Backbone as numpy.savetxt, mean C-alpha at the origin, in Angstrom:
# Nx Ny Nz CAx CAy CAz Cx Cy Cz
4.13 -17.19 -16.89 4.58 -17.23 -15.50 4.30 -15.91 -14.78
4.61 -14.77 -15.47 4.39 -13.47 -14.85 2.92 -13.20 -14.63
2.09 -13.60 -15.60 0.65 -13.40 -15.47 0.08 -14.29 -14.36
0.59 -15.51 -14.27 0.14 -16.40 -13.19 0.51 -15.82 -11.83
1.68 -15.21 -11.74 2.10 -14.60 -10.48 1.16 -13.47 -10.08
0.74 -12.66 -11.05 -0.21 -11.58 -10.78 -1.53 -12.15 -10.27
-2.00 -13.20 -10.92 -3.27 -13.83 -10.52 -3.18 -14.38 -9.10
-2.10 -15.10 -8.79 -1.94 -15.65 -7.44 -1.82 -14.54 -6.40
-1.14 -13.46 -6.77 -1.00 -12.32 -5.87 -2.36 -11.77 -5.48
-3.19 -11.49 -6.49 -4.53 -10.96 -6.23 -5.41 -11.98 -5.51
-5.26 -13.26 -5.85 -6.07 -14.30 -5.23 -5.81 -14.40 -3.73
-4.53 -14.45 -3.36 -4.19 -14.56 -1.94 -4.61 -13.31 -1.17
-4.47 -12.13 -1.79 -4.90 -10.90 -1.13 -6.41 -10.90 -0.90
-7.14 -11.38 -1.90 -8.60 -11.45 -1.76 -9.00 -12.41 -0.64
-8.31 -13.55 -0.56 -8.60 -14.52 0.51 -8.34 -13.89 1.88
-7.24 -13.14 1.99 -6.91 -12.48 3.26 -7.99 -11.47 3.63
-8.45 -10.71 2.64 -9.52 -9.74 2.90 -10.79 -10.44 3.38
-11.11 -11.57 2.76 -12.32 -12.30 3.16 -12.20 -12.83 4.58
-11.00 -13.30 4.94 -10.79 -13.83 6.29 -10.87 -12.71 7.33
-10.33 -11.54 6.99 -10.25 -10.42 7.93 -11.41 -9.44 7.78
-12.42 -9.77 7.00 -13.45 -8.79 6.66 -14.21 -8.28 7.89
-14.47 -9.14 8.88 -15.21 -8.69 10.06 -14.40 -7.69 10.88
-13.11 -7.99 11.09 -12.24 -7.07 11.81 -12.11 -5.76 11.06
-11.98 -5.84 9.74 -11.84 -4.64 8.93 -13.12 -3.80 8.97
-14.27 -4.46 8.92 -15.54 -3.74 8.96 -15.71 -3.02 10.29
-15.34 -3.68 11.39 -15.43 -3.05 12.71 -14.53 -1.82 12.79
-13.32 -1.94 12.26 -12.39 -0.81 12.29 -12.91 0.34 11.45
-13.42 0.05 10.27 -13.95 1.10 9.41 -15.16 1.79 10.04
-16.00 1.02 10.72 -17.16 1.60 11.40 -16.71 2.54 12.51
-15.68 2.15 13.26 -15.18 3.01 14.33 -14.59 4.30 13.77
-13.85 4.18 12.67 -13.27 5.37 12.05 -14.36 6.30 11.55
-15.40 5.72 10.96 -16.50 6.53 10.44 -17.24 7.25 11.55
-17.40 6.60 12.71 -18.12 7.20 13.83 -17.25 8.11 14.69
-15.95 8.15 14.42 -15.04 8.94 15.24 -15.23 10.44 15.05
-15.77 10.83 13.90 -15.95 12.26 13.63 -14.72 12.93 13.07
-13.67 12.18 12.80 -12.46 12.76 12.21 -12.74 13.25 10.79
-12.17 14.39 10.45 -12.34 14.96 9.12 -11.07 14.75 8.31
-11.25 14.46 7.04 -10.14 14.29 6.10 -10.13 15.48 5.15
-8.97 16.06 4.94 -8.87 17.23 4.07 -9.21 16.87 2.63
-9.66 17.88 1.89 -10.01 17.67 0.48 -8.78 17.25 -0.32
-7.63 17.80 0.04 -6.39 17.43 -0.66 -6.09 15.95 -0.50
-6.31 15.44 0.71 -6.06 14.02 0.96 -7.08 13.15 0.23
-8.34 13.61 0.17 -9.36 12.86 -0.56 -9.01 12.76 -2.05
-8.52 13.88 -2.61 -8.13 13.87 -4.02 -6.95 12.94 -4.25
-6.01 12.92 -3.29 -4.86 12.04 -3.41 -5.29 10.58 -3.39
-6.24 10.24 -2.53 -6.75 8.87 -2.47 -7.38 8.47 -3.80
-8.22 9.37 -4.36 -8.89 9.07 -5.62 -7.89 9.00 -6.78
-6.92 9.90 -6.78 -5.92 9.92 -7.86 -5.09 8.65 -7.88
-4.78 8.12 -6.70 -3.99 6.88 -6.67 -4.75 5.74 -7.31
-6.03 5.59 -6.95 -6.84 4.50 -7.52 -6.94 4.66 -9.03
-7.16 5.90 -9.49 -7.27 6.15 -10.93 -5.96 5.86 -11.65
-4.84 6.23 -11.01 -3.54 6.03 -11.64 -3.21 4.55 -11.78
-3.36 3.78 -10.71 -3.02 2.36 -10.78 -3.99 1.61 -11.69
-5.26 2.05 -11.70 -6.23 1.43 -12.61 -5.86 1.71 -14.06
-5.49 2.96 -14.35 -5.10 3.32 -15.72 -3.85 2.60 -16.17
-2.84 2.53 -15.29 -1.60 1.84 -15.65 -1.84 0.37 -15.94
-2.56 -0.29 -15.04 -2.81 -1.73 -15.22 -3.67 -1.99 -16.45
-4.70 -1.17 -16.65 -5.57 -1.35 -17.81 -4.79 -1.14 -19.10
-3.88 -0.16 -19.10 -3.08 0.10 -20.30 -2.17 -1.08 -20.62
-1.51 -1.63 -19.58 -0.61 -2.76 -19.80 -1.37 -4.00 -20.26
-2.47 -4.31 -19.56 -3.26 -5.49 -19.93 -3.85 -5.32 -21.32
-4.37 -4.13 -21.63 -4.94 -3.88 -22.95 -3.90 -3.98 -24.05
-2.71 -3.43 -23.80 -1.65 -3.47 -24.82 -1.24 -4.90 -25.14
-1.06 -5.71 -24.10 -0.62 -7.08 -24.35 -1.75 -7.96 -24.88
-2.99 -7.61 -24.59 -4.12 -8.32 -25.19 -4.19 -8.05 -26.68
-3.99 -6.78 -27.07 -3.97 -6.43 -28.49 -2.79 -7.08 -29.20
-1.64 -7.13 -28.50 -0.46 -7.77 -29.09 -0.71 -9.26 -29.30
-1.35 -9.90 -28.31 -1.68 -11.33 -28.45 -2.65 -11.55 -29.60
-3.61 -10.64 -29.76 -4.56 -10.75 -30.87 -3.86 -10.58 -32.21
-2.92 -9.65 -32.26 -2.17 -9.41 -33.50 -1.31 -10.61 -33.87
-0.73 -11.27 -32.85 0.13 -12.43 -33.09 -0.67 -13.72 -33.24
-1.98 -13.66 -33.00 -2.81 -14.85 -33.14 -2.68 -15.82 -31.99
-2.41 -15.31 -30.79 -2.29 -16.16 -29.60 -3.22 -15.63 -28.51
-3.39 -16.43 -27.46 -4.20 -16.00 -26.32 -3.33 -15.28 -25.31
-3.86 -14.20 -24.75 -3.09 -13.44 -23.76 -2.89 -14.23 -22.48
-3.87 -15.08 -22.12 -3.79 -15.95 -20.95 -4.22 -17.35 -21.36
-3.40 -18.33 -21.02 -3.76 -19.71 -21.35 -4.94 -20.14 -20.48
-6.06 -20.45 -21.14 -7.27 -20.84 -20.42 -8.10 -21.79 -21.28
-8.90 -22.62 -20.60 -9.75 -23.55 -21.33 -10.95 -22.82 -21.90
-11.30 -23.16 -23.14 -12.47 -22.61 -23.80 -13.30 -23.76 -24.38
-14.62 -23.59 -24.45 -15.46 -24.65 -25.01 -15.34 -24.78 -26.52
-14.45 -24.03 -27.12 -14.22 -24.08 -28.57 -12.73 -23.86 -28.80
-12.29 -24.04 -30.01 -10.88 -23.87 -30.36 -10.62 -22.40 -30.71
-9.91 -21.65 -29.86 -9.68 -20.23 -30.15 -8.82 -20.01 -31.40
-8.00 -21.00 -31.75 -7.09 -20.83 -32.88 -7.72 -21.22 -34.22
-8.96 -21.62 -34.19 -9.60 -22.07 -35.43 -9.84 -20.91 -36.39
-10.18 -19.75 -35.84 -10.44 -18.58 -36.69 -10.22 -17.32 -35.88
-10.15 -16.18 -36.58 -9.97 -14.89 -35.91 -11.16 -14.56 -35.03
-12.37 -14.91 -35.47 -13.56 -14.63 -34.67 -13.53 -15.41 -33.36
-13.09 -16.66 -33.43 -12.97 -17.46 -32.20 -11.96 -16.86 -31.24
-10.85 -16.37 -31.79 -9.80 -15.77 -30.96 -10.32 -14.50 -30.29
-11.02 -13.66 -31.05 -11.58 -12.43 -30.49 -12.61 -12.76 -29.40
-13.44 -13.77 -29.67 -14.45 -14.17 -28.69 -13.80 -14.68 -27.41
-12.72 -15.44 -27.54 -12.02 -15.95 -26.35 -11.42 -14.81 -25.53
-10.87 -13.79 -26.22 -10.32 -12.63 -25.51 -11.43 -11.86 -24.79
-12.60 -11.77 -25.41 -13.72 -11.09 -24.76 -14.19 -11.86 -23.52
-14.21 -13.18 -23.61 -14.60 -13.99 -22.45 -13.59 -13.82 -21.32
-12.30 -13.82 -21.67 -11.27 -13.62 -20.65 -11.40 -12.25 -20.00
-11.65 -11.22 -20.82 -11.80 -9.87 -20.28 -13.01 -9.80 -19.34
-14.10 -10.46 -19.72 -15.31 -10.47 -18.89 -15.05 -11.16 -17.55
-14.22 -12.19 -17.55 -13.93 -12.94 -16.32 -12.88 -12.25 -15.47
-11.90 -11.62 -16.12 -10.76 -11.05 -15.39 -11.08 -9.66 -14.85
-11.87 -8.87 -15.59 -12.10 -7.47 -15.21 -12.69 -7.32 -13.80
-13.71 -8.10 -13.40 -14.22 -7.96 -12.02 -13.15 -8.22 -10.96
-12.26 -9.20 -11.24 -11.17 -9.46 -10.30 -10.21 -8.29 -10.20
-9.92 -7.66 -11.34 -9.05 -6.48 -11.33 -9.70 -5.34 -10.55
-11.00 -5.15 -10.74 -11.70 -4.08 -10.01 -11.63 -4.32 -8.50
-11.80 -5.57 -8.09 -11.69 -5.90 -6.66 -10.28 -5.63 -6.15
-9.28 -5.98 -6.97 -7.89 -5.75 -6.56 -7.61 -4.26 -6.40
-8.10 -3.44 -7.35 -7.90 -1.99 -7.26 -8.63 -1.42 -6.04
-9.82 -1.95 -5.76 -10.58 -1.48 -4.60 -9.84 -1.80 -3.30
-9.25 -3.00 -3.22 -8.50 -3.37 -2.02 -7.29 -2.47 -1.84
-6.55 -2.23 -2.92 -5.38 -1.35 -2.83 -5.79 0.06 -2.42
-6.86 0.55 -3.03 -7.33 1.89 -2.69 -7.76 2.00 -1.25
-8.43 0.96 -0.73 -8.88 0.98 0.66 -7.70 0.98 1.62
-6.73 0.11 1.38 -5.56 0.03 2.27 -4.80 1.35 2.27
-4.53 1.88 1.09 -3.78 3.14 1.00 -4.56 4.30 1.62
-5.88 4.32 1.42 -6.70 5.39 1.98 -6.68 5.37 3.51
-6.67 4.17 4.09 -6.64 4.07 5.55 -5.30 4.56 6.11
-4.21 4.25 5.40 -2.90 4.74 5.86 -2.83 6.26 5.70
-3.35 6.78 4.58 -3.37 8.23 4.38 -4.21 8.92 5.46
-5.31 8.29 5.84 -6.16 8.85 6.90 -5.37 8.98 8.20
-4.63 7.94 8.57 -3.83 8.00 9.80 -2.80 9.12 9.73
-2.11 9.23 8.60 -1.10 10.28 8.43 -1.74 11.66 8.54
-2.90 11.83 7.92 -3.61 13.11 7.93 -4.01 13.50 9.35
-4.50 12.54 10.12 -4.92 12.82 11.50 -3.72 13.11 12.40
-2.60 12.46 12.15 -1.38 12.74 12.93 -0.87 14.15 12.65
-0.94 14.57 11.39 -0.55 15.95 11.04 -1.47 16.95 11.74
-2.76 16.63 11.77 -3.74 17.50 12.45 -3.43 17.58 13.95
-3.05 16.46 14.56 -2.68 16.47 15.97 -1.45 17.33 16.23
-0.48 17.27 15.34 0.72 18.10 15.49 0.36 19.58 15.49
-0.53 19.98 14.59 -0.95 21.38 14.53 -1.67 21.79 15.81
-2.50 20.89 16.33 -3.22 21.20 17.56 -2.26 21.37 18.74
-1.25 20.51 18.81 -0.29 20.61 19.91 0.51 21.90 19.83
0.95 22.27 18.64 1.75 23.49 18.48 0.94 24.75 18.79
-0.35 24.70 18.51 -1.18 25.89 18.71 -1.80 25.96 20.11
-1.55 24.95 20.93 -2.15 24.92 22.27 -1.41 25.88 23.19
-2.12 26.86 23.71 -1.54 27.86 24.61 -2.30 27.86 25.93
-1.52 27.96 26.99 -2.13 27.97 28.33 -2.27 29.41 28.82
-3.53 29.76 29.13 -3.84 31.06 29.72 -4.68 30.80 30.97
-4.35 31.49 32.05 -5.02 31.24 33.32 -6.53 31.43 33.22
-6.95 32.43 32.44 -8.37 32.72 32.33 -9.14 31.61 31.59
-8.45 30.90 30.70 -9.11 29.84 29.92 -8.51 28.47 30.25
-8.15 28.29 31.52 -7.49 27.05 31.93 -8.36 25.82 31.68
-9.64 25.93 31.96 -10.54 24.78 31.79 -10.62 24.37 30.33
-10.71 25.36 29.44 -10.79 25.09 28.00 -9.50 24.45 27.51
-8.36 24.98 27.98 -7.06 24.44 27.56 -6.90 22.99 28.02
-7.27 22.73 29.26 -7.17 21.35 29.76 -8.08 20.41 28.98
-9.26 20.89 28.62 -10.18 20.06 27.85 -9.61 19.76 26.47
-9.02 20.78 25.82 -8.41 20.58 24.50 -7.25 19.58 24.58
-6.42 19.73 25.61 -5.29 18.82 25.75 -5.76 17.40 26.03
-6.83 17.28 26.80 -7.40 15.96 27.08 -7.91 15.30 25.80
-8.55 16.09 24.93 -9.05 15.56 23.66 -7.90 15.14 22.75
-6.79 15.91 22.78 -5.62 15.56 21.98 -5.05 14.21 22.42
-4.93 14.03 23.73 -4.39 12.76 24.25 -5.30 11.59 23.88
-6.61 11.79 24.03 -7.55 10.73 23.69 -7.45 10.36 22.21
-7.33 11.37 21.36 -7.24 11.10 19.92 -5.94 10.39 19.59
-4.86 10.78 20.24 -3.58 10.12 20.00 -3.65 8.64 20.39
-4.25 8.37 21.54 -4.41 6.97 21.97 -5.29 6.20 20.99
-6.34 6.85 20.50 -7.24 6.19 19.54 -6.52 5.89 18.23
-5.70 6.82 17.75 -4.95 6.59 16.51 -3.92 5.48 16.68
-3.30 5.42 17.86 -2.36 4.32 18.11 -3.09 2.97 18.08
-4.31 2.95 18.62 -5.11 1.73 18.56 -5.47 1.35 17.14
-5.85 2.36 16.33 -6.15 2.10 14.92 -4.94 1.50 14.20
-3.77 2.08 14.48 -2.55 1.61 13.81 -2.24 0.16 14.16
-2.35 -0.19 15.43 -2.07 -1.57 15.84 -3.07 -2.55 15.23
-4.32 -2.14 15.15 -5.32 -3.02 14.54 -5.11 -3.15 13.03
-4.71 -2.06 12.38 -4.41 -2.13 10.96 -3.23 -3.05 10.69
-2.21 -2.97 11.55 -1.06 -3.86 11.37 -1.48 -5.32 11.53
-2.35 -5.59 12.48 -2.81 -6.96 12.70 -3.67 -7.46 11.53
-4.45 -6.57 10.93 -5.33 -6.95 9.83 -4.56 -7.15 8.53
-3.60 -6.24 8.26 -2.97 -6.21 6.94 -1.57 -6.82 6.90
-1.08 -7.40 7.99 0.29 -7.91 7.96 0.44 -9.05 6.96
-0.55 -9.94 6.84 -0.48 -11.00 5.83 -0.62 -10.44 4.43
-1.46 -9.41 4.28 -1.64 -8.75 2.98 -0.32 -8.18 2.49
0.38 -7.45 3.36 1.66 -6.86 2.98 2.73 -7.93 2.79
2.62 -9.04 3.51 3.58 -10.14 3.31 3.44 -10.71 1.91
2.20 -10.94 1.47 1.97 -11.43 0.10 2.49 -10.43 -0.91
2.27 -9.14 -0.66 2.75 -8.10 -1.57 4.27 -8.14 -1.68
4.96 -8.21 -0.55 6.43 -8.24 -0.57 6.96 -9.50 -1.23
6.34 -10.64 -0.95 6.78 -11.89 -1.57 6.58 -11.84 -3.08
5.46 -11.27 -3.52 5.18 -11.17 -4.96 6.23 -10.31 -5.66
6.58 -9.19 -5.04 7.60 -8.31 -5.64 8.96 -9.01 -5.67
9.30 -9.72 -4.59 10.58 -10.43 -4.55 10.65 -11.50 -5.62
9.58 -12.29 -5.76 9.54 -13.33 -6.79 9.59 -12.71 -8.18
8.90 -11.58 -8.36 8.91 -10.89 -9.66 10.32 -10.42 -10.01
11.04 -9.89 -9.02 12.42 -9.46 -9.26 13.30 -10.66 -9.62
13.16 -11.74 -8.88 13.96 -12.94 -9.16 13.62 -13.50 -10.54
12.34 -13.52 -10.86 11.89 -14.05 -12.14 12.45 -13.22 -13.30
12.45 -11.92 -13.13 13.01 -11.06 -14.18 14.51 -11.24 -14.30
15.17 -11.44 -13.15 16.61 -11.69 -13.21 16.92 -12.95 -14.00
16.12 -14.00 -13.76 16.30 -15.25 -14.49 16.02 -15.06 -15.98
14.94 -14.36 -16.30 14.55 -14.17 -17.69 15.58 -13.35 -18.46
16.08 -12.28 -17.84 17.09 -11.46 -18.51 18.35 -12.27 -18.77
18.68 -13.17 -17.84 19.89 -13.98 -17.98 19.73 -15.08 -19.02
18.55 -15.68 -19.10 18.34 -16.86 -19.94 17.79 -16.51 -21.31
16.79 -15.64 -21.37 16.09 -15.36 -22.63 16.97 -14.51 -23.54
16.96 -14.82 -24.80 17.74 -14.07 -25.77 17.02 -12.83 -26.25
17.73 -12.02 -27.05 17.16 -10.78 -27.57 16.02 -11.06 -28.53
16.05 -12.22 -29.20 15.00 -12.56 -30.16 13.63 -12.69 -29.49
13.60 -12.90 -28.18 12.32 -12.97 -27.47 12.05 -11.66 -26.74
12.22 -10.57 -27.47 12.09 -9.24 -26.88 10.68 -8.99 -26.36
9.67 -9.56 -27.03 8.28 -9.36 -26.59 8.07 -9.94 -25.20
8.64 -11.12 -24.95 8.51 -11.75 -23.64 9.19 -10.92 -22.56
10.37 -10.37 -22.90 11.08 -9.54 -21.95 10.30 -8.27 -21.62
9.71 -7.66 -22.65 8.92 -6.44 -22.43 7.73 -6.73 -21.52
7.12 -7.90 -21.72 5.99 -8.30 -20.87 6.42 -8.39 -19.41
7.55 -9.05 -19.18 8.05 -9.18 -17.81 8.36 -7.82 -17.21
9.00 -6.94 -17.99 9.35 -5.62 -17.48 8.11 -4.79 -17.16
7.09 -4.90 -17.99 5.86 -4.13 -17.76 5.20 -4.52 -16.45
5.08 -5.82 -16.23 4.47 -6.28 -14.97 5.38 -5.97 -13.78
6.69 -5.99 -13.99 7.61 -5.65 -12.91 7.46 -4.19 -12.50
7.31 -3.30 -13.49 7.17 -1.88 -13.18 5.92 -1.63 -12.35
4.81 -2.28 -12.72 3.58 -2.12 -11.95 3.75 -2.66 -10.53
4.40 -3.82 -10.41 4.62 -4.41 -9.08 5.50 -3.51 -8.22
6.56 -2.95 -8.81 7.44 -2.06 -8.07 6.73 -0.77 -7.69
5.88 -0.27 -8.58 5.13 0.95 -8.27 4.21 0.72 -7.07
3.50 -0.42 -7.08 2.64 -0.74 -5.94 3.44 -0.88 -4.65
4.58 -1.57 -4.75 5.42 -1.76 -3.56 5.94 -0.42 -3.05
6.31 0.47 -3.97 6.82 1.79 -3.56 5.74 2.60 -2.85
4.51 2.56 -3.37 3.42 3.31 -2.74 3.20 2.83 -1.31
3.15 1.52 -1.12 2.95 0.98 0.23 4.11 1.37 1.16
5.33 1.22 0.66 6.50 1.55 1.49 6.57 3.04 1.79
6.21 3.86 0.80 6.21 5.32 1.02 5.20 5.71 2.08
4.00 5.15 1.99 2.97 5.48 2.98 3.34 4.94 4.36
3.93 3.74 4.41 4.39 3.21 5.69 5.48 4.08 6.29
6.38 4.59 5.45 7.44 5.48 5.90 6.85 6.81 6.39
5.84 7.30 5.68 5.19 8.56 6.07 4.48 8.39 7.42
3.89 7.23 7.65 3.24 6.96 8.94 4.25 7.00 10.08
5.42 6.43 9.85 6.48 6.46 10.88 6.91 7.89 11.16
7.12 8.68 10.10 7.59 10.07 10.26 6.56 10.91 11.00
5.29 10.82 10.57 4.26 11.66 11.18 3.97 11.26 12.62
4.06 9.97 12.94 3.83 9.55 14.32 4.96 10.02 15.23
6.20 10.01 14.73 7.31 10.55 15.50 7.24 12.07 15.60
6.59 12.70 14.62 6.43 14.15 14.63 5.57 14.64 15.78
4.77 13.76 16.38 3.96 14.15 17.54 4.86 14.57 18.69
5.94 13.84 18.90 6.88 14.17 19.98 7.52 15.54 19.74
7.92 15.80 18.49 8.52 17.09 18.17 7.51 18.22 18.33
6.28 18.00 17.88 5.24 19.03 18.01 4.96 19.33 19.48
4.96 18.29 20.32 4.73 18.49 21.75 5.86 19.31 22.37
7.10 19.03 21.95 8.24 19.77 22.49 8.23 21.22 22.02
7.71 21.47 20.81 7.68 22.83 20.26 6.49 23.64 20.75
5.63 23.04 21.57 4.50 23.79 22.13 4.99 24.72 23.24
4.09 25.54 23.74 4.46 26.51 24.79 4.37 25.87 26.18
5.03 24.72 26.32 4.90 23.94 27.56 5.59 24.61 28.75
6.51 25.52 28.51 7.24 26.15 29.63 6.32 26.99 30.51
5.20 27.45 29.95 4.27 28.26 30.74 3.13 27.44 31.32
3.18 26.13 31.13 2.09 25.27 31.61 2.32 24.90 33.08
1.26 24.54 33.78 1.43 24.01 35.14 2.16 22.67 35.14
2.67 22.28 36.28 3.51 21.09 36.37 2.74 19.83 35.98
1.48 19.71 36.38 0.74 18.49 36.06 0.52 18.33 34.56
0.30 19.45 33.85 0.16 19.38 32.39 1.50 19.05 31.73
2.57 19.57 32.29 3.90 19.26 31.75 4.20 17.76 31.88
3.80 17.17 32.99 4.01 15.73 33.17 3.19 14.93 32.15
1.96 15.37 31.93 1.13 14.69 30.92 1.73 14.83 29.53
2.28 16.02 29.24 2.91 16.24 27.94 4.14 15.36 27.79
4.88 15.17 28.87 6.05 14.30 28.83 5.64 12.86 28.50
4.52 12.43 29.02 4.03 11.08 28.71 3.67 10.96 27.23
3.11 12.04 26.66 2.81 12.05 25.23 4.10 11.92 24.42
5.13 12.65 24.81 6.41 12.61 24.10 7.01 11.21 24.17
6.98 10.61 25.35 7.53 9.26 25.51 6.77 8.26 24.65
5.44 8.37 24.63 4.63 7.45 23.83 4.87 7.64 22.34
5.07 8.90 21.91 5.26 9.19 20.48 6.64 8.79 19.98
7.58 8.57 20.88 8.92 8.15 20.45 8.93 6.73 19.90
7.90 5.98 20.21 7.73 4.65 19.61 6.79 4.81 18.41
7.33 4.82 17.21 6.52 5.20 16.04 5.44 4.17 15.71
4.37 4.67 15.11 3.36 3.78 14.54 3.92 3.18 13.26
3.64 1.92 13.03 4.27 1.26 11.89 3.37 0.17 11.35
3.66 -0.23 10.12 3.01 -1.37 9.48 4.10 -2.32 9.04
3.82 -3.60 9.10 4.85 -4.58 8.75 4.29 -5.64 7.82
5.20 -6.30 7.13 4.85 -7.42 6.25 5.02 -8.71 7.03
3.94 -9.21 7.59 4.00 -10.44 8.36 4.81 -10.34 9.62
5.03 -9.11 10.12 5.82 -8.92 11.32 7.31 -9.10 11.10
7.74 -9.24 9.83 9.16 -9.50 9.54 9.89 -8.29 9.00
9.20 -7.43 8.24 9.85 -6.27 7.63 8.92 -5.08 7.71
9.46 -3.95 8.15 8.67 -2.73 8.22 8.41 -2.19 6.81
7.27 -1.56 6.64 7.00 -0.88 5.38 7.65 0.49 5.45
8.76 0.64 4.75 9.50 1.90 4.74 10.30 1.99 3.45
10.80 3.17 3.17 11.63 3.37 1.98 12.89 2.53 2.07
13.42 2.37 3.26 14.62 1.55 3.44 14.35 0.10 3.05
13.17 -0.41 3.39 12.81 -1.78 3.00 12.69 -1.91 1.49
12.10 -0.90 0.85 11.97 -0.92 -0.61 13.35 -0.90 -1.27
14.24 -0.06 -0.77 15.60 0.01 -1.32 16.33 -1.32 -1.13
16.11 -1.95 0.01 16.75 -3.25 0.27 16.23 -4.31 -0.69
14.93 -4.25 -1.02 14.36 -5.21 -1.98 14.98 -5.03 -3.36
15.17 -3.78 -3.78 15.81 -3.53 -5.07 17.26 -4.02 -5.06
17.95 -3.78 -3.97 19.34 -4.23 -3.86 19.42 -5.75 -3.92
18.50 -6.42 -3.23 18.49 -7.89 -3.26 18.22 -8.41 -4.66
17.31 -7.74 -5.38 17.03 -8.13 -6.76 18.24 -7.98 -7.65
18.96 -6.87 -7.48 20.18 -6.67 -8.28 21.24 -7.71 -7.92
21.35 -8.05 -6.64 22.34 -9.05 -6.22 22.04 -10.41 -6.86
20.76 -10.77 -6.89 20.37 -12.04 -7.52 20.70 -12.02 -9.01
20.42 -10.89 -9.65 20.72 -10.75 -11.08 22.22 -10.90 -11.34
23.05 -10.28 -10.49 24.50 -10.37 -10.66 25.00 -11.80 -10.48
24.45 -12.51 -9.48 24.86 -13.89 -9.24 24.48 -14.78 -10.42
23.26 -14.61 -10.94 22.81 -15.42 -12.07 23.62 -15.13 -13.33
23.96 -13.86 -13.53 24.76 -13.50 -14.69 26.13 -14.16 -14.64
26.76 -14.13 -13.46 28.07 -14.77 -13.30 27.96 -16.28 -13.50
26.86 -16.88 -13.02 26.69 -18.33 -13.16 26.54 -18.73 -14.62
25.80 -17.92 -15.39 25.60 -18.24 -16.81 26.88 -18.04 -17.60
27.60 -16.97 -17.30 28.85 -16.68 -18.03 29.96 -17.65 -17.62
C-alpha cells in the first residue's frame, strides 16, 4: 500500500508537469533571459538538496529491495513473464527488471522536485538581493539621474518577481496539492498500521515509517521554502523603510510608499489554492496526523 502510494504520487505529479510543460517552459525561458544572477551558495544548496533526497530515497529503496531478496519475496508486486519464486536466479532477475523500470521514474521525480525547489530558491535569492539594493540606495543631488534609474530598475524587478511568483503558483498549485494529499494519506495510513499491525510484523512497520520519513522530509522542504518566500517578500517593505528615504524628494518617497504597500501582500505558494505552503501548514499536518492516530487508538481499545 505504501509503495503504491509513492507510485501514484509520482505518477500524478508527472502528469501535472506534462500538462503544464508549455507554461513552465515559457517561465523558465523568461527567467533565463532576465539576466538575474544566482549566488554560488544558492547553487550549491540547490544541488545538495537533489543529492540528499536522491541518496535518501535510493538508500531506502535499496535496503528494502535487499531485504525482500533475503526473505525470498518481491519488493513490488508486479507481473513477470516467468515465476520469480521458482528459483533465486529468477528472483534476482525480477528485481533487476523492476529496478530497470523504476529507476528512470525515480530520476524524473527527483528532477521535478529539484526544479520546483530551485525556482523557489531563485525567487528568495532575488528578493534578498532587492532588499540589499533598497538599503544601499542613497540619494545625492549630483547623482540624481543615476539614483532615479537604480530605483526604477528596483521597482521593475520587484514587479517582475511578483509576476513570476503568481505564475509559479498557477503552475504548481496542483503539484503541491498532490504532495499535501500524499503526505496526509501517508500519515493516516501509518496511524492505521500502528494501531492494527502487531509487533510481530515489525518489518512492515519499519517500511511504512521509512517511506513516511521521506514523505515528511519532502513536505518540510516545500513548506520551509514557501515560508521563506513569504518572509523575504515581506522583507522588501522593511528594507524600503530602512532606506535613507527621509532625504529623498517627495515624488520618490511616494513611489517608495507604493513599493511598501505592494510588499505588504506577501508572495506565496499554495496547494490547490486551499493551503499556503508554510511551516504553520506543516505543523498543522503533523497535528492532524497525531489526532487521527489518537482517535484510532481509542477506537481499537
